[in-house]
C-alpha positions in Angstrom: 8.7 -236.8 -153.3 11.9 -234.9 -152.4 10.8 -234.6 -148.9 10.2 -238.6 -148.7 13.5 -239.1 -150.3 15.3 -236.9 -147.6 13.3 -238.9 -144.9 14.7 -242.2 -146.1 18.2 -240.9 -146.4 17.9 -239.6 -142.9 16.5 -243.0 -141.5 19.0 -245.0 -143.3 22.0 -242.7 -142.0 20.3 -242.6 -138.5 20.1 -247.1 -138.5 23.8 -247.0 -139.5 25.1 -244.2 -137.2 23.2 -246.6 -134.3 25.1 -249.9 -135.7 27.8 -247.9 -135.3 27.4 -246.9 -131.8 26.3 -250.3 -130.7 29.9 -251.8 -132.1 32.1 -248.9 -133.1 34.9 -251.1 -133.9 33.5 -253.7 -135.7 36.5 -255.3 -137.6 38.4 -255.1 -134.0 41.6 -253.4 -135.7 41.6 -251.0 -132.1 40.5 -248.0 -134.3 37.3 -246.8 -135.6 37.6 -245.7 -139.1 36.2 -246.0 -142.4 36.5 -249.6 -142.4 34.0 -249.8 -139.6 31.3 -247.5 -141.2 31.6 -249.8 -144.2 30.9 -252.9 -142.1 28.0 -250.9 -140.6 26.6 -250.0 -143.9 26.7 -253.8 -145.5 24.8 -254.6 -142.5 22.3 -252.4 -142.6 22.0 -253.2 -146.5 21.5 -257.0 -145.6 18.9 -256.1 -142.9 16.8 -254.1 -145.5 16.9 -256.6 -148.5 15.8 -259.3 -145.7 13.1 -257.0 -144.7 12.0 -255.9 -148.3 12.0 -259.3 -149.5 9.8 -260.7 -146.2 7.5 -257.8 -147.4 7.5 -258.8 -151.2 6.8 -262.3 -150.0 3.2 -262.4 -150.0 2.5 -265.8 -150.5 4.8 -266.9 -147.8 6.4 -269.5 -150.1 9.8 -268.3 -149.2 10.7 -266.5 -152.6 10.2 -263.5 -154.3 8.3 -264.8 -158.1 5.6 -264.4 -160.3 3.2 -266.1 -157.6 3.3 -262.8 -155.6 2.5 -260.9 -158.3 -0.6 -263.1 -159.1 -1.8 -263.1 -155.3 -1.3 -259.1 -155.2 -3.5 -259.0 -158.6 -5.9 -261.4 -157.1 -6.2 -259.1 -154.0 -6.4 -256.1 -156.0 -9.6 -257.7 -158.2 -11.1 -259.0 -155.1 -11.2 -255.5 -153.6 -12.9 -253.6 -156.4 -16.4 -253.4 -156.2 -18.5 -252.6 -159.4 -20.4 -249.5 -159.6 -24.0 -249.7 -160.0 
């Protein structure tokens, strides 16, 4: 579990570094500082939130709600076969 967490942190850190590499001076103040890193982190967090919502929206109705949970439960029930 710890290895997975470290891998996830490395991937997110790389994603933030890539955002900083593409546009190092995000707030156009003439210098690269912690404010630019903060902008990159906020962009990555928003991207992750959008991707997570699209994955969690199983029934593709545009929102994550109880209907998605019911759709997943129906898929799990349908996927199991009874033992003979």
